[in-house]
N, C-alpha and C positions, 0 to 999 in steps of 0.2 A: 774373483777372476780365475782362481785355480780350477773351480768346477767347470766353467765355460771352456777353459783351455783343454782340460782332459776330455770333455765331451766332443769338441771339434777334432781333437787328435784321434779319438776313437773312431769317429765317423770317417775321417780321412783314411785311416788304416784299413777300415772295413771295406770302404768303397774301392780302395786301391787293390785289395786282395781279389775282389770280384773281377776287376779288369785283368789282373795278372793271370787269372785262370784261363783266359782265352789263349789257346795254344798258337793260333796263327792270326795275323792281322786281317781285318775285313778288307774285301776288295773295295775299290773306290766306287761309290754309288753315284748314279746320275742324279742331278738336281730335279726339282719340280717347281711348278708355279704355286702361288699362294692359293691353296684349296681350303683354307680355314673357313668354317661355317660362319664366322663372325666378320669375314672380310667385307668391306664396304662395297656397295653396288655401283661403283664408279664405271665399271666396264659395261654394265647393263643399262645405265642411265645415260641420256643425252646430256651434253654440257649445258648448264644454265645460261640464259641469255636475257636480252632486254624484253623478250616476249613472255618468257616463263622463268621465274626466279628459282634460286636454289632452295628457297623456303617453301616452295610449292604454291606461291601466290602468282597471280597475273603480273607480268612485268610492266614497266613504264611504256613500252611500245606494243603491248598486247592489242590485238584488233580482232574484229569479226565482221563478216559481211552482213548487210541488212537486205532482206528480200520481202517486198510487200506484194500482196495479191488482191486483185478485184476479180470476182468470178460470178458468172451466171451459169447455173447448173439446172438441168431438167432431167427428171426421172421418167422414163417411159415404162410404166408398170406392166402394160399389156405385152410389150415385146422384150422386156427385160434388158433395156439399154440405158446407158447414161450418156448425156450430151453435155458438153461444156465449152465455154469460152472464158479465157483468163487473160488479164492484163497484168504484167509483171514489171515491177520497178526494182531494178538491181542496183544497189549502192556499193561501190568498190571502196571499202575502208582499208584495204591492204596497201602496203607501200609499192605494190607491183602493178605494172601495166598488164592488162588481160586482153589477149587477142581473140579469145573465144570463151563461151560459157558452157558448162556441162549441166545437163538436166537429167533427173532420174525418171525413167519410164517403167516403174515397178510392175505395172499391169502386164507388161510384155512377157513376164514369166508364164502367163497363161496362153500365149500363142501356141498353136498346136505343134509347131516345130521348134519351140524354145529349147535350147540346150540344157536348161536347168531341169527339164523333165527327164533327162537321161543321166543326171549326175550320179545317181545311186545304182547299185546293182539290182537286178530283178531276176526272178526265176519262177518256175512252176512249182506249186505245192504238190506233194505226193497224192493228196486227195483234195478235191474241190467240190463244193455244192454244185449240182447240175445247173440250176437256174442261174447262179452267180457266174459259173463258167461261161455259159452261153451269152449272158448279158455282157460280160467283160470282153468276150471275143468279138462280138458284133457291134459294140457301141461305137458311135462316131466320136472322135476326140473333140473336146470343147475348144472352140477357137476364140480366145479372148485377145487381150492386148490392145494398145492404143491404135486408133486410126487417126493419124494427124492430117487434118484438112489444110491447115496453113500455119506458117510461122512468119509474122510480119513485124516490122519496126513501127514506131509511133506514127509514121507518115503513111502506113499501109503498104510499104514496099516489102516484098518477100525477102526473107533472110535465108541464106544458104545454111543447110543443116545436114548432119549425117547421123543416122541411127545405127548404133552398134549394140545389138541385143537390148539390154535394159538401160542404155545410156544414149543420150542425144547431145551432140555437139552443135551449138549454134555459133557460127562464125560472125564476128562483128565487123561492120564496115570499116571502122578504125579502132585501134586499141583503146580500151577503156582505161583511162588513167586514174591514179589514186585520187579519191575524193569525188570522182564523177559518177553520174547515174546513167543507166541505160533502160529505156522503157520499150517493151515489145509485147506482142500478144500471140496466143496460140488457140486454135480451135480444134476440137477432138471429139471422139466418141468411142465407146467400147461396149461389148456384150458383157452383161453382168453374170457372173458365175454363181452356181449353187454352192455355197461354202460348206454345207453339211456333207456333200459328197466328197469333196477333196480337202476338208478340214482347213480351209483357207482363212486368212485373216479378215477377209472382206467378202461381201456378196449377199445372197439372200437365202432364206429358208422358206420352203414351200409347204403350205398346210392344205392338203387335198380335200379335207372335209368341208372347208368353206371356201376353197379356191382363192386363198390370199397368201401374201408373202410378207415376211419381216425382213427389212433391209438394214444391214450394218455396212456402211460404205467408208472405205479409207484407201489410201494410196491411189486415189481416183483422179488425180490431176498431175500433169508434168510438174516436177518440183526441182528447184535448183539444188545442185550438189554443193557440198561445203568446200570452200577454199580457205586454207589456214596455214599457219607457220609450221605445222607438224607434217602434214601430208601433201601440201600443195592442193591440187584437186583431189578430193576423195571420190574417185570414179571407179572404184572396185565394183564389178558387176553384182547385181542382186541375184543370189542363188537360193534365197529363201531363209536359210538359218541366220545369216548375218543380217541384222535388221537395218536401221536407218541412221544416216548422218545428215542433219538438217540445220537450216539457218533460222534465226529468229526474224520475225517480221510482223506486220499488221495485215489483217484479213478483213475484207468486206465480201460476204458470200450470200448470194440470193439463190434459193433452191426451190424449184417448182415441182410440186407433187400433187397427187389427187387431193381434192379439197377436204376429204374426211380423214386424212392422215394426221397422226400426231408425230412430232419430230423433236429431237434434241440434237445439239451439235456443239462443236467448239465455239466459244464466244457467247455474247449476250444477245438474246432475242430483241430485235428492234421494233417489231410490229405485232405485238401480241393481240391488239384489238382487231387486226385484219385476219388473223388465222385461227383465233379461238372463238368458240361460241360465247354468248353472254355469261352463261353459268360457268363455263370453264375459266373465263377471264376473272370472274369474281373469286373463284377458288385459288387461281394462280396468284392474285394479289394478296389473298389471305395467307398463303403459304410463305410469302416473302418475309413475314414477321411472326411466324409460328415456330416455337422452339421446343414444345413438349412432345408432339406427336405428328408424324407426317400427314399432310393434307392430300386426300385423293382428288386430283384435278379431273381425271377420267377414271371412273370405277369400272369394275369388270362387266357389269350389266350394260353399261353404255358402250363399252368396246365391242361387246358381242352384237349389239344392234348395228354398229358400223360394219362389222364383218358381213352381215346379211344384206344390208342395203346398198353398199358400194356406190359412192358418189361418182358422177361422171365429170364434174367440173374440176378445175384445178385452182390451187392457191400457191402463193410464193412466200416462203419463210425467209426472213432477212436476219443475218447475224453479223456482228462485228466482234473481232478479237484483237487485243493489243498484245504485242510481244510474245507471240507463240511460235513454236517451231513447226507446226503441222496443223491439219484440220481434218476432222472426221464427223460423220453424222449418221443417225439412225432414224428410220421412218417407217411407219406402217399404220393402217387403220385398226390393227389388232392390239395396239398398245394400251395397257393400263398405265397411268402416270401418277406418281406421288412425289411430294416435295416437302422439305423442312428446312428451316433456317438454323445455322450452326454458328456459335460465337467462336471465332478464331482470332486470338490477339484482340485488337480493338475494332474489328470489322465483322459483319455478318456475311457468311458464305452459304449458298444454297446447296444442299445435298438432295439428290433427285434420283429416281429410278423409273425406267420404262421396261415393261414386261408383258408378254401375252398371258392369257389365262392359264396356259400350260405351266407357268411358273408358280402359280398359287397352290396352296396358301403360303408356301415357303418365302416367296419374294416379298409379298406384302408385309410379312412379319419381320423379315430380317434385312433386306437389301439396303434401304435408305438408312436404317439404324447403323449398319456396318460402315457405310460411307462416312457418316458423321463421326463415328468413333475413329476411323482411320485418319481423317483430317486433323483431329485433335492430337492423336499420339505422334504422328509423323511430324507435325508442327513443333511438338515439344523437343524432339531430337534433332531437328534441322533448322527450320525457319517458319515463320507464320505463312500459311498458304496464301499466295498473293492473288490468285484468280477468283472470279466472282462465284464460281459454281464447280461442282464435281458430280458427274452423272454415271450411274451404273445401268447398263442395258443388258437384258437377258438374251443370251445366244446359246443355242443348244449345246455345242461342243467347243465353245470358244473361250479364250481368255486373251484379250488384246487391248492395248492402251493407246490413247491419243490425248492431246491436251484437253482437259476438262471433261473427257468422256471416255468410257471404256466398255468393252463387251465381256460378259461373264457367264459361265455355265452354271448348272445346278438345277435340274428339272425333276420334280416329284413324279411319282407314278400317276397313271391316268386317274386313279381314285383319290389323288391328293396326298397319299401317304408317302413318307420318305424315311430313309435310314439316316443314322448319325453320319455315315460316310458321305452321303449326298449333302446333308446340312453343313457339316464342317468343311467339306470340299468347296461349297458355294461361298461360305464366309471367307475362307482363305483366299480364294481367287479374287473376290471383290477387294479385300485388303490389298492384295498384291497389285492388282491392276489400277486401283485408285492411287496406290502408293507410287506408281510409275509417274504420276504428275510431278513428283519430286525428282526422281531419277528415271528417265533422262529428259523429261519434258522441261524442267527448269535447270537442274544441274545437267547440262546438255552434252553428255559424253558421246563418243563415236561408236554407236552400236555395230556398225558394219565391220569394224576392226576389233573392238573389245567388248564382247557380249557381257562379260562378267561385271563391267563397270556400271551397268544399269540393273541387270538381273540379280547379280550377287548382292550389291548394296541394298537393292529393294527387298530381296528375300530376307536379308538380315533385319531390316527395320520391320518387315512383315512379322518376323518371329517375335520381336519385342511387342508389337501391336496385338498379336494373337494372345500372348501371355497376359496382356492387360485387359483383354476382352472378357475373359472369365477364368477362374482358377482351374489349373490342370488342363488347359486347352491342348488338344491333341495335335500339336504342330508337326507337320510332315518333315520340315527341314529346319535347321538351325541348331538343334541339340547335337553335341559332338558325337553321341552314340549313333546318330542316324547316317553319318557319312562313312562309317567304318567299312561297311560292305563294299562300297565303291572304291575307297582308297586301298583296300587289301585285295582288289581284284587283279585280273590278268593285266600286267603292265603293257602288253602289246595293244591293249584297247583303252589306255588311259593317257590323257594329254595334260600338260601343265595348264593351270588356269590362264596363264599368259599365252593363249593360243587364239587364232582367228576362229570364230564359231563354225566356219565351213570345214575346218580341219579337225574337228573334235568328234570322237566316236559317240560319247554319251553326253549330249549337251546339257541335259537337266542337272545331273550331278556335278558336271564340270563348271558350268556358268552360274548355276543357282545354288545348289547345295553346298559344295565345298567352300566357295567364297563366304557364304553366309555363316557357315560353321567356323571358318577361320576368324572372321570378325567377332563372332560370339566368344571364342576362346581368347582373342586379343582383349576383349572388354572385361571378361569375367576372371581370367587367369593371369594374363600378362601385365596389362596396364592398370587394371582396376577401373571401375565404372566412372569415377570422377574425371580422371585424366582422359580416358577414352572419349567420354561424351563431349568434353570440351573440345578435343581435337576434331572429332567427327563433325560437330556443329561448325567449327571453324572452316573446315573443308567445304561443307555444304553452303555456307554463307559467302565464302570467298568466290565460289564458282557458280552462284546463282546467275542464270541467264548468260552463261559463258560456256566455253568448250574445254573442259579439263581433259588431260591425258592421264594414264595410269601413274606416271611419275609425279604429277601434281598431287594426286591423292597420297601416294606413299610419303612424299616429302612433307606435306602438310601434317600428316599424322605424327611424324617425328618432331617437326618444327614447333607444334603447339603443345607438345607433351614432355619434351626433353627425355624421351625414351628411345634408345637406339633400337631400331626394328629391322635393320637390313637383313639380319639373320632370319627373321620371321618371313619377310617377303620372299627371300631366296628359297626357303624351304617349302612354304605353302603355295606360292604363286609361280615361281620359276622352275619348279621341279615336280616330279611325281613321287618323291620320297614319302615315307610314312612315319608315323610316330610309333615307336616300340621301345619302351624303357622297362627294364626288369631288375629284380633283386638277384644278383649273382651269388652272393654269399653273405652270411652273418656269422661273425666269430665273437666269442666271449673271451675276454682277457682277464688275467689275474696278476696282482702285484707280487713280485718275487725279489729276493735278495740276490738271485743269481740270474745270469742271462740265459736265453734259450740256447739250444745246441748249435744253431747256425752261427750265432754270434761267438760262442765259445770256441767253435772250430776255427772260425776266421782269426781270432786272436792267437790261438795255439799255433796257427800256421807261421806266425812270426816269433814263436818261442816265448810268448808272453802269456799272462793269465789275466782274468778279469779283475783280479784284486788290485790291479793298477788303476782301476776306475772306481774308487770307493764312494763317490757321490752320485752314482747313477741309480735311477729307478728302472727296473727291468719289468717288462710286461710279457706274460707267457700266454700264448694262444691255447685255448682249451683243446684244440684239435692237434696240437703239435706233440712231438714225441717227448718234449721236455715237461709236459704237463703231468702233474700228480694230484691225487685226491687230497693230499696235504694242503696244497695251495687252495683248493676249493673250500676247505673247511676253515681256512684262516683268512680273514678279510684283509689283513695287511701284513703280509709276511716279508717285511723289510725294516730292519733296524734303522737304516739310514733315513727312511721316510718318517718313522716314528720319532726319531731324535729331532729331525727338522721341524716337525709339527710342534713338538714340545718347546723347542727353542723360540719359536715364532708365534706362539699361541696368542700373545698380546696383539700383534698386528693382524692376525687372522680373525680376531673378534668372534670367537666361538664357532667359526665355520668348520664343518666336518666334511670329510671326503665322501663321495658317492659310493654306494655299495656295488654298483654294476658298471662294467666297462665293456663296450662293444665296438666292433669295427664292422661296418656294413659296406659292401661293394655293390654299386649299381652299374648295370651294363646298358648299352644302347644299340641293339641290333638294327633299329630303324635309322633312316638317314636324317630325319628332322630332329634338331635339338629343341628341347623344351625344358621348362622348369621341372624339377622332380618333386611331385606332391606325394608325401609319405604319411601314412597313418600308422602310428605305433600303438599297439595294444599291450596292456600290462596285466600282470597276474591278478591284480585286484579288481579287474574289470573296467578300469578307466582307459581312455584313449587320448592320444595327442596327435594333432596334425602339424606337420612341419613342411614348409616349402623351401627348397633350395633353388636359388636363382639359376636361370638358364646359363649364366656365365660360368657355371662349374664345368661346362664341357669345353671351355676355350682351348685348353692345352692337351686334352686327351678326349677325343670325341667318342671313344669306345668304352671308357671305364672311369668311374668316379668313386673314391673311397671316402667315407665320413666316419669320424670318431664320435661315439655317443656315450655319455655318462648319465647314470640315473640311479635313484634310490629304489626304483621298482624294477622287477624283472620283466624283460620284454618277452612276450609269448607269441606275438604275431606282428608281421610287417606287411602292409598293403600299399602298393603304389597306385595313385590316382583312384582312391576309393569311391569317389562320386562321379567317375567317368567324365572328367572335364577336359581331357586333352586329345580325345579320339585315338587312344592307344589301340592298335589293331590286333595286338596279341596279349590276351589276358593270362595265358598259361605261365608266364614268367613274372607276374605282378605280385606274387605273394611269397612270404616265408613264414612257416614252412610251406613248401610247394603244395598248391591245391589242384585237384583234378578239375579241369574245365569240361563240362559235358557238351557234346556236340548237339546240334539241333535234332539229329536223328535219334540220339540217346534220349533226349527230352521227349521226343515223340513216342518212343517205345514205352517210356515210363507212363506217359499220359494214357496210352492204349491199355496198359496193364491195370492202371488205376480205374 
């Protein structure tokens, strides 16, 4: 007890002296709110309720609307028009009475006077190609958008409706009560756009050499907006970046096209005997049970014959889809078509590709193979793919997704050669777009409001899928080092991940790259693969065929893992802070029988000497003025310590003191708190990696000091040696400090070499 008493007395005297040295009392300071990085996200999150629980799961009163469609569609290939009639059955599963329904008219973004065409700034370039300048100056604006011929109830009576840009309100004769259905029909048509010209999600590509088109058609019918417990009606206008919020339902769609067209679409083909030739039908049936190699249903030679002959008759392809949120289709006489069966869980799924000859040889070699690989890997991390098929369609400059079908770019040169950039770009976009079947086609988030919830989660699983496709796959996003340039950029042009897609300067890094990187770091560095994978799968399965919000994701990840992540969501998703952790100093200490000068001076101030504290072990910093070479040459210059070890050698069981004592101070200029991953290198060439938990920053977000003991001399310290945390500043990551060469310096060295 004597030793403890003396120690605490000494500590009290010393701390008291420090306070007494202040000549004047501090002024009264203003208080502040809790700005701690580890504060819970109660202010940001909505209150849990019977619709959405605090655990992140759907509540006992969770609901979603059901919308079913029966459609007859006709493609006018000669005049580039699409005609449609649809009958909609709307089931009100909400507890509310609805006086009107809101429908999305996304094609209206192509009207020649659409406000969305003017949403961004535009200016003249200092120099422009003469031909392009004249063409741009004199070209007539394309006039797309829906032409609504009628909106009628089930008795054929007109329904009053109001069109506001890309939204149409249909007023109901009487309020639709909870549990009731309302059936109505719409007839419409629109001019189909050339999607290559305006890089649109939907439209046609024209091939002048054979005077044919390839159509990829989507957002082609008036669709019900979502009504839910979070937004009410999600009737935010379509401005192009914010994608879609849609309801689940059942579809019966009949699509009439030229007789020689080959088509794929959302849903299962109901009449293959009517639309396929005898040979095509035989190959189609064979493909349904072929697992080793894709079966060519239409080969390149056969497609080229169709290009030249051009049938004049028409045929109608019939599709049915259960429990999907949207519908898309692709059609052309130029399509090559292959299929293969894939085992997913306990069922067979069809992987399929459509592509013109311009896609070969790349597409025939890789597309369907990649579709099959994607279904297997995504299913492993989420849930078994529930739909009967997944289709990849070649489109020149497109990457876009719909239930069971997607468009993907990747076109070789005219002579069939292609670079690794084109090859891996095609593989990556196929993985990404097929992966969208999981997010948001099944885990049905609100893309109009939260772009990252589908793009970011999909890009994250895309990264895992790419890495399993082949060793050292050159993934564009997901690795922490790939997001540093964006995160360290001009803060005037960076938005938090939790931003509407229309309000983001750099949508790709913001909604795709940064969320994917954050989740990769969360999996590999924060939670560990086992905890993360279980929680991520729990979220995916909880919200299959439902409408999750960001909070449902955040809460589920914590609920299923017992890992407090509010600090992580706050830093990575709610702010534009960066990761920057450095080594501020490393000091070596030596055991001494006497205190350092600071302690001695403090004791002397009270007329005492350190002899009053005979049981203390004093540590002297190598850089302090109290240090002497004598200490350096004597491993244990303390009689008190020697005597203690001798007296207690029996209980210490042969243990010996370490040879080296260090104190290392870490600093955090960046705003995001993260675990401190440190690699210590020793004089004998060995290395040791230590991870200090993120909680070390709880009480001092600027500085953390750690005491280190070792039998080997430390010669180097490196923070985040494998670049796992997206640290934006490597100049402070090492001790001794290392010079980090700029890209320009590296370029100069390369030129000299």
